[in-house]
C-alpha positions in Angstrom: 27.0 82.9 94.2 24.1 84.9 93.0 20.5 83.9 93.4 18.6 82.6 90.4 16.6 85.8 90.2 19.7 88.0 90.1 21.2 85.8 87.4 17.9 86.0 85.4 18.0 89.9 85.7 21.6 90.0 84.5 20.7 87.7 81.6 17.8 90.0 80.6 19.9 93.1 80.7 22.6 91.4 78.5 20.0 90.3 76.0 18.6 93.8 75.8 22.1 95.2 75.2 22.7 92.7 72.5 19.4 93.4 70.8 20.4 97.1 70.5 23.5 96.0 68.6 21.6 93.7 66.2 18.7 95.9 65.0 18.7 96.6 61.2 17.4 99.7 59.4 16.7 103.1 60.8 19.2 105.2 62.8 22.8 103.8 63.1 25.7 104.6 65.4 29.2 103.4 64.4 32.1 103.6 66.9 35.7 103.4 65.7 37.4 100.6 67.6 40.8 100.5 66.1 43.8 100.1 68.5 44.1 103.9 68.8 40.3 104.3 69.5 40.4 101.5 72.2 43.4 103.1 73.8 41.6 106.5 73.9 38.5 105.0 75.5 36.2 103.7 72.8 35.2 100.7 74.8 33.9 102.9 77.6 32.1 105.0 75.0 30.5 101.9 73.5 29.4 100.6 76.9 27.9 104.0 77.8 26.1 104.1 74.4 24.6 100.7 74.8 23.5 101.3 78.4 21.9 104.7 77.5 20.0 103.3 74.5 18.7 100.4 76.6 17.7 102.7 79.5 15.8 104.9 77.0 14.2 102.0 75.3 15.8 102.9 71.9 16.1 99.4 70.6 15.6 100.5 67.0 19.1 102.0 66.8 21.7 99.9 65.1 25.1 100.0 66.9 28.2 98.7 65.2 31.9 99.2 65.3 34.6 99.8 62.7 38.4 99.8 62.6 40.7 102.8 62.5 39.4 105.9 60.8 42.8 107.5 60.3 42.4 110.4 62.7 44.1 109.0 65.7 44.4 112.3 67.5 40.6 112.7 67.4 39.7 109.4 68.9 37.4 108.1 70.2 35.3 108.8 67.1 31.6 108.1 66.6 29.5 108.4 63.5 25.7 109.0 63.8 23.6 108.1 60.7 20.0 109.4 60.9 17.6 108.6 58.1 17.3 111.5 55.6 20.3 113.3 57.0 24.0 113.2 56.2 26.2 111.2 58.6 27.7 113.2 61.4 31.2 112.3 62.7 32.2 113.2 66.2 35.7 113.2 67.7 37.0 113.3 71.2 34.0 111.5 72.5 33.9 110.6 76.2 31.2 108.7 78.0 29.7 112.1 79.1 29.8 113.4 75.5 28.2 110.1 74.3 25.3 110.7 76.6 24.9 114.2 75.2 25.0 112.8 71.6 22.2 110.3 72.5 20.0 113.0 74.2 20.6 115.8 71.8 21.3 114.3 68.4 19.6 110.8 68.4 16.6 111.7 70.5 16.1 115.4 69.6 17.7 115.7 66.2 20.2 118.4 67.2 23.9 117.9 66.2 26.3 118.5 69.1 28.3 121.1 67.3 31.4 121.4 69.5 32.4 117.7 68.9 31.6 117.4 65.2 34.3 116.7 62.7 32.1 117.6 59.7 33.5 120.9 58.3 30.1 121.6 56.6 28.3 121.3 60.0 30.6 123.7 61.9 29.0 127.0 62.7 
């Protein structure tokens, strides 16, 4: 059995993680969670994203999920929608890549080129 304080801390962390998923407006991240995406590791990518955003205090980012995007061989797939910029689709996203996307793209505005699926963004 956990102490009351430990349970309260767990509750607060869970509430913060849920708040990240419910924010409206501003930047948005969408993770493909179809069967193929889940089998390829999309749940772990989602967990990493939520944890990283919470640790960085980025509660203004909306996080959502969608079904299959039709590119099963490129799963897990993540789309990043930043205000005033075209959406960027990433493929083959692992938890480590998700951390890079948060740090480089969401925080610093630099697309992580080697994982993008957008032909017009390829160098």
